[in-house]
N, C-alpha and C positions, 0 to 999 in steps of 0.2 A: 562658445559651447556648441557641441555637435547638434545637428538637427534631430529632433525627436518626432517620430510619426504621431499622428493625431490619436490613434487608438492607444498608444502608450502614454501620451501626454495627458489625456483625459481619462485614464484608468481610475476607477473609483478608489478613493483613499479613505473614505469613511462609510459606515453603514448607511448614513443618510444620503450619501451620493450614489448608492447602488440602486438605480432606478429599474422598475419593472419586475423586481423579485421581492416584493414586500413580504410574501408568505415565508420565504426563506429567512430573511432578516429577522422577522418577528419571532420565529421559533428558535433561532440561534441565540438571540439576545435574551429570550426568556430562559433558556437553559443555563446560560452563564449567570444570570441574575439569581437563579435558584441554586447555584452551585451544582448543577447536574450536567457535568461535562463528560461527554462520551469519549472513549479512547480511540474511536475510529469513525470517520464520516465518509459518506459516498455522495459526491455531487454528480448528477447526471442531467443531461439536456443537450439541445442543439449547440453548435459551435457559436462562439461570440456572444453568449448570453451572460457571462460574468462568473463562470465557475472558478477559474484560477484567481480572479480578483477577490472573490469571496473567501477563497482558501487563505490568501494572504491577510485579508482583514480579520479572519478568525484567528490566525496566528498572532496578529497584533493584539487582539482582544485578550488572548490567553497569556501572552508573554509581556504585555505592557507593564512598565514599572509600577503603575497604580492599579494593576489588575489582579486577577482576571476582572475585566470590566466590559459591560455591554457596548461601550463606546470608547475605543482607545484614544489617547490624547494626541497622537501623531507628532509629539514634540520630544519625547524622551529618546534616549540613545538607542534603545531596542527598536522602537517604532521606526525611527529614522533609518536604522540598518535594514530592517525588513523592507521598507519602501525602496531603498537603493538596491536591494537584492543581494546584500553581502553579509547577512546575519549568519554567524557560524552555526547557530543551533536550529535554524530553519533550512532544511535541506529540500531543494526542489529537484525532482527527477522526471525526465521525459521518457516514459515507457516506450514510445515509438522508436527511440534510438538506443535505449538501454533496456532491452527486453529479456536478456538472458538470465539464467539462474545465477551465474557468477556476479552479474551486476547487482542483483538483489542481495546476494550473500555478503558481498564486500561493502555495499553502501548502506544496507539496512540491518540485516541480521546481526552482523558483527558490531555495527555502530550503536545499536540500542543498548548494549551492555554499559556504555559510558554515560554518565550523567551530563546534563547540559552545562556549558561553560559560563554563560552569562544570562541565560533566560530561565524562566520558571519551568518550561517544558522543552523537550526536543521534538520539533514538529517535522514530520516527513510529508511533503506534498508530492504525490505521484500523478502526473498528468497523463491522459490517454492510457489509463491503467489497463484497458481491455487489450492492449497490444502486448502485454506480458505473455511469455510462453507458458505452457502448462507446467513445466518444471519450476519456473520462476514463481508462479502462483502457489505451488506446493511449498516452496521454500518460505514464502511470505505468510502462509496460512497460520502456522503455529504462533508466529510473532504477533499477528493481528488478533489472534484468539486470546492470548494472555500476555499482553505487553507489560513492560515495567510501568510503574505509576507515573514516571516522568516523560513518557512517550505518547504522542498524539499522531494518528495517521489521518490524512485528508486525501482521499482518492477522487479523481475527476475523470469522467468518461463521457463520450458522445454516443457510445453503444452499450447501453446497460445490459442487454441480453448476453453480451459476450463475456461479462464478468461472471466467474463461477458462482453458483448459488452458495457454496460454502463460504465464500468471501462476502457476498452480499448480505448474508444472514447475520454477519458479525459487525455490520456497519449501520449507523443511522443514515437513512437515505433522504436526500433533499433533491427534489426535481425542479430544475430551472426551466422557465417557459420562454417562448419567443415573445418579443415585445410587440405590442399592437402598433398600428400605424400612428395613432396620436402620440404615443410615448416616444416613438422613434423621431417623428417630426419635431417634437418639443426638444429632444436632446440635440438634434442637428442644428436647430435654431440657436440653442444655447452656445454650441461650439462656434457657429458662425459669428455670433455676437462677440464672443471672447476673442476670436481671431480678427475681428474687424473686417469681415468679408460680407458683401451683399449678395443675395440670391433671390431669384424669382420663387414665389411659393410653389408653383407647379414643378420647378426643378427640384426643390427640396422633397416634395412628395414623391417624385419619380425615383430619387435616390433611396428614400425610405422603403418604397415598394420593392425595389430590386434587392435590398438587403435581406428580405425575407425574414424579418424578425430578429436579425443579429446586429448587436450594437457595433461589434468590431467591423463587420462587413460594411455597415453604414458609414462609419468614420473613414474607412479605407476608400470607399467610393467618393465620399465628399472631398477627401484629400486630393484624389485624382482630378476632380472637377475644379478645385481651386488652382491646381497647377496648370491646367489646360485652358483656363478662361482668362480673358483680358478684362479684368475689373469684375463686373457683376456676372454671377453665374446664371445662364439662361437655360431654358428647357431644351432648346435646340442643341446646345453644347453638351448637355447631359446625354441626349440621345446619340449624338455622334461619339461621345466617349464610350458609352456602353454598347454601341453597335446595334441599337434598336431602331425601330420604325416608329414615327410619330403617330399619335392617336388619331389625328385627322386622316392620315393616309390609310390606317387600318380601317377606319370607319368607311372610307370610300370603297375599299375592297369588300367589306361585309355587305354594304348596301348594293354593290354591283352583283354580288352573289344572290342576294334576296330578290333583285329585280331581273335576274337572268340576263344581265347586261355583260355578255362575254367580251365585246370590244373594249369597254371601259376596264374590265377586270385585267385583260392582257396588257393594256397600256399602263395601268398602275403597277403591275408586276415588273414591267420593263423599266419604268421610272425608278422603282425601288432598287432594282439590280444596278442601275447606273450610279446610285449613291454608294455602292459597295457593300450593301447588306446581303448576307447569304440567306438561303431559304430557311435555315434553322432559326435565324434571328427574326424572320418574318413570322414564323409560327410562334416563337416565344412572345413576340409583341402582341400577336393576335390572342394568345391565351391570357395574357394579362388584361387585355381589353375586354375579352369575353367574361372574365371574372368580375370586372367592374359592371358590365352590362347586366349580368345575372343579378348582382346586388341591386341594381337600379330597377330592374323589372319586378323584383320582389319587394322593393321599397324598404330595403334594409339600410341602416344609417352608415354613411362613410364620412366620418368627421374630418378627414384630412383633405378633402376636396374643397377647392375654392369655388366661389359662385359661378364664374363663367364655365369652368370645366364641368361642374355638376350639371349645369343647364345643357351643355353639349352632350353629356352622357345620357341624360334622360331623353333628349331629342332623338339620338341614335337608337335608343332602346325602343322608343315608340315606332320608329320607322321599320325596325326589324321585326318586332313582335316577339312574344314569349316563346312560341313554338320554334320559330327560326333560331332564336338565340340558343335554346337548349340543344337543338339539332346540330347547329354549327359548333357549339362548344365541344360536344362529344366527338364530332368528326375531326376537328382541329387537334384535339388531344390524341386521337388515334394516329393522325398524320405525324404529329411530333414524335410519337413513339416509334413510328415506322421509318422515318427519314434517315435514321442512322445507318440503315442497311441498304440505302439506295445509292447506285453508282452515278446517276445523273440527277442530283437533287433539284436543280432548277427546272428541268423539263418535267420531272415527276411532280413537283409541287404545282406547276402550272396545270398539268392534266387533272390533278386532284381537285383544285379549286374550280376548274371548268366543270368537272363532274358534279360538284356540289351545286354549282349555279344552274345546271340543266336538270338535276335530279328531280326537283320538285315539279318540273313541267312534264315528266314522263307519265303517260296514262297507263293504267293496268291493261295488260293484254288478256283478252277473254279466252282465246283458244289455247289450251295447253295439252289436253289429252282427250281422245275420243274413246268412250266405252260403248260397245255395241249393245243396244237394248235387246233384251230377251223377254218376250211377253210370257207371263205365267199362264198356265192352262185355265180356262174359264171356270172349271168346276173346283179348282183347288182353292182352299181357304187362304185368305190373305192375312199374313201375320202383321202384328203391329210393327211400324217402321218409323224412322225419323222423318220429320218434315223436309220438304225440298229446301235446298239452300236459297236464301232470299236473293232477289235480283238487285237490291239496293244496300246490302250489307247490314240490315237490321238484325236485332238480336233473335237467335233461334228460340222458338217456343217449346218448352218441355211438355208436349201433349201426346206422347207416343203410346201411352198405355202401359209401358214397361217402367216400373218404379226405379229400377237400377239405372236404366238408360236416361230417364228424366233427371235423376240425381247427377249423372255425369254431365248432362247438358247444362244444368244449373251451375255446376262447378266450373264448367268451361266458360260460360257467360261471365261469371265473376272473374275468372282468370284473365279473359280478354279485356275486360273493363280495367282491371288493375294494371296490366301491361301497357294498354293503350294510353293510360294516363302518364306513363313514364317516358314513352317514346312515340313520336309521330310516325316514324317508319314502322314500328311494331304495330301500330294501329292500322296502317295501310295493308300490311301483310296478313293480319289476323281478322280484319274487319268482316270478311265474307266467309270465314271458316265455319264448318258445321261438324258436330259430333255425329258419326254414322254408326258407331258400334261401341259396346263396352262389355268386356267379359269379366268385370270385377277387379281387374288389376291394370289392364291396358286400355287406354282410350284411343279409338281410331278417329282421326280428325281429317276431314276433307278440305284441302286447299283448292282454290280455283285457278291458280296460276303456277306454272312451273318455276317462274322467276321467284315466287315466294318460297318454294321449297329450296331452291338454290341459295337464297338469301339466308335462310336458317342454317344451312350446311356450312356456309362460308364463315360465319361468325363463331368464335370460340365460346362466347358466353350467351349467345342468343337462345340456343336450344335449352341449355341448363336453366336459364332464368325462367323460361316459360314452364318447364317441368317443375321447378321448385314452387312456382306460384300455384300450379295445379295441385301439387302435393299438399299445400296448405288447406285445400278444399277436400281432397279425397283420401289423404293418408300418405305416409312417407314412402310407400312402395309403389306408388302409382307410376306407370310408364305411359309414354305418348308415341303413337305411330302416325306420322303424317302421310297422307295419300293425296295425290293430285287427281281431281275429278273435274271434267269440263261441265260447265253449266249449259243448260239449254238456252240459246239466244233467241229462238223463235221457231214457229212451225215450219219455216222454209228449210231448216237444217234437220233433215230426217235422222242423221246418224248421231246427233248429240244426245248425251245421256239425259234421262228424265229421272230425277229423284223425287219421291222415294222409290227405291228399288223394291220389287215385290217377289214373292214366291221363291222359286229356286234360284233366281238371280241374286236376291238378297242373301240367301244362305251361302251361295258360292262366294259372294263378295266378302262376307264376314269371315268365312273359312280361310280365304286367301289372305285376308288382312292379318289374321293372327297366326298364319303359318309362314311368316317371313323370317323365321329364325336363322335360315342359312345365309341371308344376305345382311349387310350392315344396317343397323337401325338408324333411322333419321334423327333419333333423339337421344338415346342412351348408349 
């Protein structure tokens, strides 16, 4: 007998064997038991989660000799033919390769006129239905809307939004979910036991994680591991097969970044390169590890981890700390997205990781811009003005005497607190900022470092995120205008600005702040 791949050999043949989709099974069986059988079904969800298998099971349940039944017997002639894929009344069609209007017309529209030859229903299973052309959907629409009583449609898709609403509204929708780690590990262990193959628990967990919730992907990876191993499947063999980097190696990289240990970082990267791992594989491995570390630091349960691996995970999480883990996870995700456009990925990744290692040691630069102080005339009245920016980054106090300005200061303090809780870098760049003016719609904010202004300009989502947080406090039309103003470092620096500004200088500064309409805004 010809060899059969594991994902075909262990395809679910009964509803009881369909793991991970209990909500779908329960609803379908309930409908059959109550004789409420729809004329068209739409199965949607990620690849490898059991959509086509469920379609065949539904066909069996409807056409079984003892049916319609919630549980087909799998022994009658019809069930056996459906299992073998040669039942004349169950027509499977792959829309990815048969997407034209003529395919739909000849295989479906014309075929529905004839009654089934041996089954109770004529069942049409259309896989990847979203790949049908617009004309093909138009040809199919009328048949799905009012099919003959002996016709059942089962449509399967991984991209629900690409199915026209006119088709979606005429189908019963069933959404298939990705399997969780525990379910995948349990299924892999069942297959290993059935195949008589031994594997390390850590190796099984690694395969389940790489499958990303897909049963078919998990069985395909397991099959490769069985073919490449000599006897027992080990974690090292799985890493070699998948082209990934071991967790211990990734932990050394992360701890080197945390400790600003550039020599160890470079040596580890070189050792990984000698193993044949490309930079993208390093980043993918790091992203998987950072996901585990995030769960560990927030103490969420990971049932698939064995004892030693869980202990090592928590030890690494403690060494890195929550702030470092969150910062590195975001940075590594950005690097993974950017590396596809890099011509020298190895050198680029090396420079990115070195930057991350040294980033936390860079101290803020105090000198950014000098504003010449203009003393107000002695006899002139002094208007209310914002307090001086603090020397230690403490919260600005709303005691200006201007209710609107005080409201803006309070709103800005809340905004800074909210954004600082999400990002350590955001906290560094906003920590010493001050509100210096507010005209009712635009808040003028003083930053003390040019590097902070550049940092906000370089990120595509940094400025909008701060603006949106401030709009939660002041209203949906609020704008932000960042201005760089140097703080006074001491009496020996005569030309450093002293805030609060007073008199004509304050009026001039506010006027200039809100007359920047001719040059690009820093925020909107």
